[in-house]
C-alpha positions, 0 to 999 in steps of 0.5 A, a space after each residue: 513460454 513467451 505466450 504465458 508471460 505475455 498473458 501474465 503481463 496483460 492480466 497483471 493490472 487487473 489482478 492488482 485492481 481485484 486485490 486492491 478492491 478486496 483490501 478496501 472491502 476488508 478494511 470497510 468490514 473491519 471499520 464498520 465492525 469496530 465502530 459498531 462495538 464502540 471504538 473511537 473514530 480517532 483510535 480507528 484512524 490511528 490503528 489503520 495508519 500504524 498497520 499501513 506503515 507496518 505493511 508498507 515499510 518493508 516494501 519501501 526499504 526493499 524497492 527504494 534501496 538503490 534510489 538516488 540519494 539526496 546529497 544536500 546541494 543548495 542548487 538541487 531544485 534550481 
């Protein structure tokens, strides 16, 4: 059981890079197809940002739930 976990930990960065490249390729295909059909560049950027916000917001809420919160002190950055 320990060997399988070690292998998974070693392979995880490579799997994430492959998934990232698949995401970039998918976005490129969707962008080219929509621009060829006449969509405005500004509309495409707006839709892309809306979709990215909708996808990333649940992860931010889950992973940053217990992060240290700013208490609004004046000497915080000094």
